[in-house]
MMTF fields as JSON, N, C-alpha, C and O atoms, coordinates in Angstrom:
{
  "mmtfVersion": "1.0.0",
  "mmtfProducer": "UNKNOWN",
  "numBonds": 303,
  "numAtoms": 304,
  "numGroups": 76,
  "numChains": 1,
  "numModels": 1,
  "chainsPerModel": [1],
  "groupsPerChain": [76],
  "chainIdList": ["A"],
  "bondAtomList": [4, 2, 8, 6, 12, 10, 16, 14, 20, 18, 24, 22, 28, 26, 32, 30, 36, 34, 40, 38, 44, 42, 48, 46, 52, 50, 56, 54, 60, 58, 64, 62, 68, 66, 72, 70, 76, 74, 80, 78, 84, 82, 88, 86, 92, 90, 96, 94, 100, 98, 104, 102, 108, 106, 112, 110, 116, 114, 120, 118, 124, 122, 128, 126, 132, 130, 136, 134, 140, 138, 144, 142, 148, 146, 152, 150, 156, 154, 160, 158, 164, 162, 168, 166, 172, 170, 176, 174, 180, 178, 184, 182, 188, 186, 192, 190, 196, 194, 200, 198, 204, 202, 208, 206, 212, 210, 216, 214, 220, 218, 224, 222, 228, 226, 232, 230, 236, 234, 240, 238, 244, 242, 248, 246, 252, 250, 256, 254, 260, 258, 264, 262, 268, 266, 272, 270, 276, 274, 280, 278, 284, 282, 288, 286, 292, 290, 296, 294, 300, 298],
  "bondOrderList": [1, 1, 1, 1, 1, 1, 1, 1, 1, 1, 1, 1, 1, 1, 1, 1, 1, 1, 1, 1, 1, 1, 1, 1, 1, 1, 1, 1, 1, 1, 1, 1, 1, 1, 1, 1, 1, 1, 1, 1, 1, 1, 1, 1, 1, 1, 1, 1, 1, 1, 1, 1, 1, 1, 1, 1, 1, 1, 1, 1, 1, 1, 1, 1, 1, 1, 1, 1, 1, 1, 1, 1, 1, 1, 1],
  "groupList": [{"groupName": "UNK", "atomNameList": ["N", "CA", "C", "O"], "elementList": ["N", "C", "C", "O"], "formalChargeList": [0, 0, 0, 0], "bondAtomList": [1, 0, 2, 1, 3, 2], "bondOrderList": [1, 1, 2], "singleLetterCode": "X", "chemCompType": "L-PEPTIDE LINKING"}],
  "groupTypeList": [0, 0, 0, 0, 0, 0, 0, 0, 0, 0, 0, 0, 0, 0, 0, 0, 0, 0, 0, 0, 0, 0, 0, 0, 0, 0, 0, 0, 0, 0, 0, 0, 0, 0, 0, 0, 0, 0, 0, 0, 0, 0, 0, 0, 0, 0, 0, 0, 0, 0, 0, 0, 0, 0, 0, 0, 0, 0, 0, 0, 0, 0, 0, 0, 0, 0, 0, 0, 0, 0, 0, 0, 0, 0, 0, 0],
  "groupIdList": [1, 2, 3, 4, 5, 6, 7, 8, 9, 10, 11, 12, 13, 14, 15, 16, 17, 18, 19, 20, 21, 22, 23, 24, 25, 26, 27, 28, 29, 30, 31, 32, 33, 34, 35, 36, 37, 38, 39, 40, 41, 42, 43, 44, 45, 46, 47, 48, 49, 50, 51, 52, 53, 54, 55, 56, 57, 58, 59, 60, 61, 62, 63, 64, 65, 66, 67, 68, 69, 70, 71, 72, 73, 74, 75, 76],
  "secStructList": [7, 7, 3, 3, 3, 3, 3, 3, 6, 6, 6, 3, 3, 3, 3, 3, 3, 3, 7, 6, 6, 1, 7, 3, 3, 3, 3, 3, 3, 3, 6, 6, 1, 1, 3, 3, 3, 3, 3, 3, 3, 3, 6, 6, 3, 3, 3, 3, 3, 3, 3, 3, 3, 3, 3, 2, 2, 2, 2, 2, 2, 2, 2, 2, 2, 6, 6, 7, 7, 7, 7, 7, 7, 7, 7, 7],
  "xCoordList": [0.849, 1.518, 0.888, -0.333, 1.741, 1.277, 1.384, 2.407, 0.33, 0.35, 0.37, -0.554, 1.43, 1.552, 0.747, 0.836, -0.034, -0.829, -0.291, -0.342, 0.234, 0.845, 0.139, 0.2, -0.528, -1.141, -0.058, 0.983, -0.309, 0.584, -0.21, -0.91, -0.111, -0.919, -0.823, 0.264, -1.989, -2.051, -1.842, -1.945, -1.545, -1.28, -2.259, -2.965, -2.297, -3.15, -2.667, -2.344, -2.614, -2.217, -1.244, -1.416, -0.204, 0.741, 0.493, 0.466, 0.31, 0.159, 1.415, 1.773, 2.093, 3.35, 3.36, 2.894, 3.897, 4.094, 5.514, 6.146, 6.003, 7.331, 7.158, 6.489, 7.757, 7.641, 8.54, 9.366, 8.37, 9.205, 10.681, 11.556, 10.966, 12.343, 12.901, 14.043, 12.098, 12.559, 12.377, 12.866, 11.68, 11.414, 10.194, 9.225, 10.239, 9.092, 8.347, 8.933, 7.037, 6.163, 5.067, 4.549, 4.712, 3.684, 2.854, 3.163, 1.788, 0.885, 0.603, 0.254, 0.759, 0.338, -1.008, -1.132, -2.017, -3.376, -3.592, -3.626, -3.738, -3.868, -5.28, -6.247, -5.395, -6.695, -7.68, -8.88, -7.182, -8.067, -8.767, -9.835, -8.182, -8.833, -8.68, -9.17, -8.012, -7.899, -6.488, -6.184, -5.629, -4.239, -3.695, -3.985, -2.906, -2.2, -0.766, -0.528, 0.185, 1.577, 1.967, 1.809, 2.477, 2.972, 4.488, 5.108, 5.089, 6.541, 7.129, 6.44, 8.408, 9.141, 10.564, 11.071, 11.188, 12.545, 13.565, 13.233, 14.791, 15.912, 16.766, 17.421, 16.777, 17.518, 19.022, 19.7, 19.541, 20.964, 21.29, 22.46, 20.263, 20.453, 19.41, 18.259, 19.796, 18.822, 18.088, 16.98, 18.691, 18.045, 17.281, 16.612, 17.379, 16.748, 15.324, 15.027, 14.452, 13.063, 12.553, 12.866, 11.779, 11.189, 9.692, 9.07, 9.106, 7.668, 6.993, 7.63, 5.695, 4.862, 3.557, 2.895, 3.177, 1.943, 0.804, 0.93, -0.307, -1.457, -2.721, -2.885, -3.606, -4.93, -5.761, -5.343, -6.926, -7.811, -8.152, -8.141, -8.45, -8.799, -7.632, -7.821, -6.426, -5.239, -4.961, -4.587, -5.145, -4.932, -5.929, -5.565, -7.173, -8.19, -7.835, -7.975, -7.375, -6.986, -5.81, -5.803, -4.827, -3.683, -4.127, -3.678, -5.004, -5.517, -6.217, -6.057, -6.99, -7.67, -6.659, -6.853, -5.592, -4.556, -3.863, -3.44, -3.748, -3.113, -4.063, -3.666, -5.321, -6.269, -7.16, -7.775, -7.253, -8.13, -9.467, -9.513, -10.561, -11.869, -12.042, -11.494, -12.798, -13.086, -14.062, -15.09, -13.75, -14.639, -15.542, -15.076, -16.816, -17.779, -18.516, -19.039, -18.558, -19.274, -20.778, -21.293, -21.464, -22.902, -23.512, -23.186, -24.404, -25.024, -25.811, -26.438, -25.767, -26.468, -27.956, -28.7],
  "yCoordList": [-6.717, -6.429, -7.29, -7.422, -7.865, -8.731, -7.991, -7.373, -8.059, -7.5, -8.664, -9.477, -8.732, -9.794, -9.409, -8.281, -10.354, -10.141, -11.09, -12.309, -10.506, -11.306, -11.058, -9.945, -12.064, -11.899, -11.664, -12.321, -10.741, -10.464, -10.77, -9.897, -11.995, -12.406, -11.421, -11.032, -11.037, -10.115, -8.658, -7.771, -8.402, -7.027, -6.613, -5.615, -7.38, -7.04, -7.721, -8.909, -6.968, -7.51, -6.541, -5.324, -7.119, -6.31, -6.578, -7.73, -5.502, -5.583, -4.963, -3.834, -5.705, -5.222, -5.434, -6.459, -4.453, -4.591, -4.17, -3.41, -4.667, -4.293, -3.498, -3.949, -2.314, -1.447, -1.964, -2.852, -1.403, -1.778, -1.485, -2.133, -0.519, -0.169, -1.059, -0.883, -2.014, -2.943, -2.456, -3.09, -1.337, -0.83, -1.53, -1.779, -1.847, -2.474, -1.407, -0.665, -1.353, -0.399, -1.207, -2.159, -0.835, -1.599, -0.778, 0.37, -1.415, -0.83, -1.901, -3.036, -1.522, -2.397, -1.879, -0.732, -2.745, -2.408, -3.075, -4.302, -2.269, -2.797, -3.289, -2.765, -4.304, -4.898, -3.881, -3.97, -2.917, -1.908, -1.108, -0.545, -1.048, -0.4, 1.095, 1.712, 1.706, 3.16, 3.641, 4.825, 2.728, 3.1, 2.314, 1.129, 2.991, 2.372, 2.875, 4.065, 1.981, 2.382, 2.137, 1.03, 3.176, 3.062, 2.979, 3.749, 2.044, 1.926, 1.633, 1.153, 1.929, 1.522, 1.217, 1.735, 0.365, -0.035, 0.901, 1.713, 0.774, 1.52, 0.511, -0.322, 0.564, -0.448, -0.444, -1.44, 0.665, 0.751, 0.206, 0.019, -0.048, -0.553, -1.643, -1.331, -2.918, -4.007, -4.004, -4.531, -3.419, -3.363, -2.059, -1.884, -1.151, 0.165, 0.184, -0.369, 0.815, 0.947, 2.271, 2.631, 2.981, 4.243, 4.028, 3.446, 4.492, 4.308, 5.603, 6.532, 5.635, 6.788, 6.26, 5.44, 6.72, 6.277, 7.217, 8.435, 6.655, 7.435, 6.973, 5.783, 7.904, 7.549, 7.074, 7.226, 6.504, 6.056, 7.232, 7.081, 8.387, 9.565, 10.003, 10.337, 10.0, 10.379, 9.379, 9.769, 8.079, 7.045, 7.206, 7.035, 7.53, 7.75, 8.962, 8.926, 10.033, 11.239, 10.939, 11.397, 10.183, 9.826, 8.973, 9.19, 8.007, 7.165, 8.013, 7.774, 9.003, 9.895, 10.702, 10.911, 11.156, 11.905, 11.032, 11.526, 9.742, 8.815, 8.353, 7.616, 8.796, 8.496, 7.302, 6.8, 6.828, 5.708, 6.225, 7.161, 5.625, 6.056, 5.648, 4.642, 6.432, 6.105, 4.946, 4.959, 3.953, 2.814, 3.082, 3.468, 2.876, 3.112, 1.82, 1.181, 1.436, 0.22, 0.457, 1.485, -0.514, -0.436, -1.429, -2.615, -0.948, -1.868, -2.963, -2.718, -4.155, -5.302, -5.228, -6.104],
  "zCoordList": [-14.868, -13.614, -12.53, -12.444, -11.715, -10.639, -9.308, -9.012, -8.52, -7.172, -6.193, -6.158, -5.402, -4.401, -3.167, -2.681, -2.669, -1.451, -0.397, -0.556, 0.701, 1.75, 3.078, 3.601, 3.636, 4.96, 6.014, 6.004, 6.9, 8.029, 9.3, 9.813, 9.813, 10.959, 12.126, 12.553, 12.622, 13.743, 13.357, 14.204, 12.074, 11.627, 10.539, 10.676, 9.465, 8.331, 7.07, 7.085, 5.964, 4.665, 3.997, 4.054, 3.353, 2.582, 1.107, 0.674, 0.331, -1.116, -1.723, -1.391, -2.621, -3.187, -4.692, -5.189, -5.414, -6.847, -7.196, -6.463, -8.312, -8.793, -10.072, -11.002, -10.126, -11.301, -12.425, -12.213, -13.613, -14.753, -14.478, -15.054, -13.607, -13.259, -12.154, -11.727, -11.691, -10.661, -9.237, -8.302, -9.054, -7.703, -7.137, -7.854, -5.855, -5.19, -4.396, -3.608, -4.627, -3.945, -3.278, -3.863, -2.068, -1.384, -0.424, -0.102, 0.017, 0.999, 2.048, 1.721, 3.303, 4.392, 4.871, 5.3, 4.791, 5.216, 6.569, 6.664, 7.607, 8.962, 9.239, 8.687, 10.102, 10.43, 10.983, 10.723, 11.743, 12.337, 11.246, 11.488, 10.037, 8.912, 8.839, 7.893, 9.809, 9.81, 9.483, 9.631, 9.041, 8.782, 7.593, 7.428, 6.773, 5.655, 5.692, 5.899, 5.494, 5.341, 3.893, 3.38, 3.233, 1.873, 1.971, 2.705, 1.231, 1.302, -0.074, -0.973, -0.215, -1.408, -0.99, 0.005, -1.775, -1.437, -2.072, -2.935, -1.636, -2.19, -2.943, -2.316, -4.294, -5.048, -4.773, -5.024, -4.262, -3.948, -2.564, -2.231, -1.757, -0.397, -0.141, 0.163, -0.261, -0.109, 1.228, 1.326, 2.252, 3.56, 3.766, 4.785, 2.81, 2.961, 2.451, 1.392, 3.2, 2.813, 3.376, 4.511, 2.591, 3.022, 3.152, 2.263, 4.255, 4.425, 4.845, 5.342, 4.631, 4.946, 5.506, 4.869, 6.689, 7.329, 6.931, 7.061, 6.447, 6.017, 6.733, 7.002, 7.04, 7.543, 6.357, 5.209, 6.622, 5.537, 4.617, 3.396, 5.186, 4.389, 3.511, 2.341, 4.078, 3.308, 2.19, 1.084, 2.48, 1.468, 0.321, -0.843, 0.639, -0.379, -1.237, -2.46, -0.591, -1.331, -2.269, -3.412, -1.801, -2.633, -3.817, -4.943, -3.569, -4.654, -5.703, -6.9, -5.27, -6.216, -7.022, -8.219, -6.388, -7.1, -8.145, -9.191, -7.862, -8.792, -9.901, -10.803, -9.821, -10.883, -10.638, -11.58, -9.41, -9.1, -8.605, -7.806, -9.071, -8.573, -7.116, -6.664, -6.412, -5.015, -4.956, -5.634, -4.155, -3.979, -2.784, -1.712, -2.977, -1.907, -1.628, -2.541, -0.357, 0.022, -0.079, 0.359, -0.664, -0.8, 0.19, 0.154, 1.084, 2.052, 1.33, 0.3, 1.881, 1.268, 1.518, 1.078]
}
């Protein structure tokens, strides 16, 4: 599976993947670091997109629910 990483100048970075069913799911990670937007497209409406705004804490909780380990920064 390929995850596309697209810089959004002045905003942050968009990470997008396409599922086996052809649905596109993505996360916009804002430069401020305290907000993530999760979105997916509507295959029946090329212009339609549904999004959900999450705080860093909410994004971490969702990642844990999906089975991803929590990443912790280690000071150098």
